[in-house]
LUMDOKOL-718536 format. One record per residue (C-alpha): residue in three letters; x, y, z. Coordinates in pm, whole numbers, plus 32768, in hexadecimal, padded with zeros to 4 digits. Layout:
<nodes>
{residu Ala | east X | north Y | up Z} $
...
</nodes>
This chain:
<nodes>
{residu Met | east BA27 | north 6F2C | up 4A09} $
{residu Glu | east B91C | north 6F4C | up 4AE6} $
{residu Thr | east B7DE | north 701D | up 4A6A} $
{residu Ala | east B683 | north 703B | up 4B3A} $
{residu Glu | east B52F | north 70C1 | up 4AFC} $
{residu Pro | east B504 | north 7212 | up 4BAF} $
{residu Thr | east B3E2 | north 7238 | up 4CB9} $
{residu Trp | east B407 | north 73B4 | up 4CB1} $
{residu Gln | east B2B3 | north 7466 | up 4C85} $
{residu Pro | east B29C | north 75EE | up 4CA8} $
{residu His | east B1FE | north 765C | up 4DCB} $
{residu Glu | east B1A4 | north 77FE | up 4DFF} $
{residu Arg | east B114 | north 788F | up 4F06} $
{residu His | east B0D7 | north 79FA | up 4F08} $
{residu Gly | east B090 | north 7AF7 | up 5007} $
{residu Arg | east B10B | north 7A43 | up 5133} $
{residu Leu | east B24E | north 79C6 | up 51C2} $
{residu Thr | east B279 | north 7854 | up 51B9} $
{residu Thr | east B370 | north 776F | up 52A4} $
{residu Gln | east B43B | north 7643 | up 5227} $
{residu Ser | east B337 | north 7582 | up 52E8} $
{residu Asp | east B1F7 | north 761A | up 5219} $
{residu Leu | east B2A1 | north 7582 | up 50CB} $
{residu Pro | east B21F | north 7444 | up 5027} $
{residu Glu | east B35E | north 7341 | up 4FD4} $
{residu Thr | east B32D | north 7387 | up 4E5A} $
{residu Val | east B3E8 | north 74F3 | up 4E72} $
{residu Phe | east B528 | north 744D | up 4F1E} $
{residu Ala | east B65D | north 73EA | up 4E4B} $
{residu Phe | east B67F | north 72CB | up 4F35} $
{residu Pro | east B502 | north 7281 | up 4FA4} $
{residu Arg | east B573 | north 7195 | up 508A} $
{residu Gln | east B644 | north 7234 | up 514A} $
{residu Arg | east B56A | north 7395 | up 50F3} $
{residu Lys | east B6DB | north 7432 | up 50AE} $
{residu Glu | east B6F0 | north 7538 | up 4FAE} $
{residu Pro | east B5A1 | north 7600 | up 4F73} $
{residu Leu | east B56F | north 7648 | up 4DF5} $
{residu Thr | east B46E | north 7749 | up 4DFE} $
{residu Asp | east B500 | north 7858 | up 4D50} $
{residu Ala | east B625 | north 7873 | up 4C5D} $
{residu Arg | east B6F8 | north 7917 | up 4D7C} $
{residu His | east B6AB | north 77D9 | up 4E5B} $
{residu Val | east B709 | north 76F8 | up 4D14} $
{residu Arg | east B87E | north 77B7 | up 4CF0} $
{residu Asn | east B87E | north 777C | up 4E65} $
{residu Ala | east B84F | north 75F2 | up 4E44} $
{residu Val | east B939 | north 75F5 | up 4D25} $
{residu Ala | east BA64 | north 76B4 | up 4DEA} $
{residu Arg | east B9FD | north 75CF | up 4F23} $
{residu Phe | east B9D6 | north 7485 | up 4E7A} $
{residu Asp | east BB35 | north 7406 | up 4F04} $
{residu Gln | east BAE2 | north 747C | up 5076} $
{residu Val | east B9C0 | north 7377 | up 50A4} $
{residu Ile | east BA45 | north 7275 | up 5189} $
{residu Asp | east B9A5 | north 7109 | up 51AD} $
{residu Val | east B903 | north 70E0 | up 506A} $
{residu Ser | east B927 | north 6FB6 | up 4F7D} $
{residu Asp | east B98A | north 6FEF | up 4E1E} $
{residu Ser | east B82E | north 6F72 | up 4DAC} $
{residu Asp | east B794 | north 70A1 | up 4E84} $
{residu Arg | east B8CF | north 7185 | up 4DEA} $
{residu Ala | east B845 | north 7105 | up 4C87} $
{residu Val | east B6BD | north 7151 | up 4CF2} $
{residu Ala | east B734 | north 72D7 | up 4D74} $
{residu Phe | east B7E7 | north 7332 | up 4C20} $
{residu Ala | east B6B0 | north 72A2 | up 4B6A} $
{residu Asn | east B5E8 | north 7386 | up 4C3D} $
{residu Ile | east B6DB | north 74C0 | up 4C4B} $
{residu Glu | east B6EA | north 7479 | up 4AAC} $
{residu Lys | east B57F | north 7469 | up 4A9D} $
{residu Ala | east B54B | north 75AF | up 4B8C} $
{residu Ala | east B663 | north 7665 | up 4AB9} $
{residu His | east B5AC | north 7640 | up 4996} $
{residu Tyr | east B47B | north 76C2 | up 4A37} $
{residu Tyr | east B4F9 | north 77EC | up 4AB5} $
{residu His | east B5EC | north 7843 | up 497B} $
{residu Val | east B715 | north 7800 | up 4A3E} $
{residu Asp | east B855 | north 7772 | up 4949} $
{residu Leu | east B8E1 | north 764E | up 49CC} $
{residu Ser | east BA33 | north 75E3 | up 4948} $
{residu Glu | east BA69 | north 74A7 | up 49D8} $
{residu Thr | east B9C5 | north 7378 | up 4934} $
{residu Asn | east B9DB | north 7270 | up 4A62} $
{residu Trp | east BA21 | north 726D | up 4BC6} $
{residu Gln | east BB91 | north 720A | up 4BDC} $
{residu Gln | east BBB6 | north 7344 | up 4B46} $
{residu Leu | east BB10 | north 7419 | up 4C68} $
{residu Gly | east BBFA | north 7333 | up 4D6B} $
{residu Ala | east BBA1 | north 721D | up 4E42} $
{residu His | east BC6B | north 7235 | up 4F7C} $
{residu Pro | east BC2F | north 7342 | up 506A} $
{residu Gln | east BD85 | north 740E | up 511F} $
{residu Pro | east BE4D | north 7318 | up 51FF} $
{residu His | east BE18 | north 736F | up 537E} $
{residu Arg | east BCEA | north 742E | up 5345} $
{residu Lys | east BC38 | north 73C0 | up 546A} $
{residu Glu | east BD68 | north 73D6 | up 554A} $
{residu Ser | east BD7D | north 7540 | up 54BA} $
{residu Ala | east BBF0 | north 756B | up 5504} $
{residu Arg | east BC26 | north 74E9 | up 5648} $
{residu Lys | east BD56 | north 75B7 | up 56C3} $
{residu Gly | east BC88 | north 76FD | up 5610} $
{residu Ala | east BB7D | north 76A0 | up 5701} $
{residu Gln | east BC39 | north 769A | up 5847} $
{residu Thr | east BCDA | north 77EE | up 57D5} $
{residu Arg | east BB78 | north 7875 | up 57A1} $
{residu Val | east BB12 | north 7805 | up 590E} $
{residu Arg | east BC5C | north 7886 | up 59A9} $
{residu Thr | east BC07 | north 79C3 | up 591E} $
{residu Gly | east BAAD | north 79DD | up 5953} $
{residu Glu | east BA37 | north 79EF | up 57F5} $
{residu Ala | east B98C | north 789F | up 5808} $
{residu Lys | east B8B8 | north 7928 | up 594A} $
{residu Glu | east B872 | north 7A4B | up 5857} $
{residu Ala | east B823 | north 7998 | up 5703} $
{residu Ala | east B748 | north 78A5 | up 57C3} $
{residu Arg | east B695 | north 79D1 | up 5868} $
{residu Lys | east B629 | north 7A84 | up 5737} $
{residu Gly | east B5E6 | north 793E | up 5683} $
{residu Ala | east B4D6 | north 78E6 | up 578A} $
{residu Ala | east B455 | north 7A6C | up 577B} $
{residu Thr | east B422 | north 7A3C | up 55F5} $
{residu Lys | east B36A | north 78F4 | up 5629} $
{residu Gln | east B286 | north 79A5 | up 572B} $
{residu Arg | east B246 | north 7AD5 | up 5652} $
{residu Leu | east B1FD | north 79E8 | up 5544} $
{residu Gly | east B10F | north 791A | up 5607} $
{residu Ile | east B1D6 | north 77C4 | up 55D1} $
{residu Ser | east B28D | north 77C5 | up 5725} $
{residu Glu | east B1A3 | north 76A6 | up 579E} $
{residu Glu | east B1BE | north 75E4 | up 564E} $
{residu Ala | east B32A | north 7602 | up 564B} $
{residu Ala | east B340 | north 7564 | up 57B0} $
{residu Lys | east B27E | north 742D | up 5731} $
{residu Lys | east B35A | north 7411 | up 5621} $
{residu Ala | east B485 | north 741C | up 56D9} $
{residu Ala | east B402 | north 731C | up 57BE} $
{residu Ala | east B3C5 | north 7245 | up 569C} $
{residu Thr | east B50F | north 728F | up 5634} $
{residu Arg | east B5D2 | north 723D | up 5775} $
{residu Arg | east B4D8 | north 70EF | up 578A} $
{residu Lys | east B53D | north 7083 | up 562C} $
{residu Arg | east B6B8 | north 7092 | up 56A3} $
{residu Glu | east B6BC | north 6FFF | up 57F0} $
{residu Glu | east B606 | north 6ED2 | up 571D} $
{residu Lys | east B705 | north 6EE8 | up 5617} $
{residu Glu | east B800 | north 6EC2 | up 5728} $
{residu Glu | east B74D | north 6DA9 | up 57E1} $
{residu Asp | east B739 | north 6CBD | up 5699} $
{residu Ser | east B8CD | north 6CF9 | up 564A} $
</nodes>
């Protein structure tokens, strides 16, 4: 059974709303993918519940994520009955990408996607992070295009 050293470290910033992009990699269960932040007990329980829903990660990434969850659970006094990552599940739901695509098409058809985008933009504007978010989105698109060109 594969074990890994945790990379998780506590990160608490009070008095100001933080966005996921403000957080260091050390607070994520899956640090390379920046998935499942472990910033409080509620997030630790959520990471445990959603562990098998994380897609496109290797077994070694899952081992690190479980080590991070264990460390954060101990720090935040969350009871964790599982002793290894295989007990949390390793395989995402079948047909998940197809279901997500269909859901997105439905939201576009019903107009919900446009409303959600408007609300998201208004929130980013209100928080003063709209320019930063646009730059990050552009960088993500460039990385995705480069990855597609390489394959």
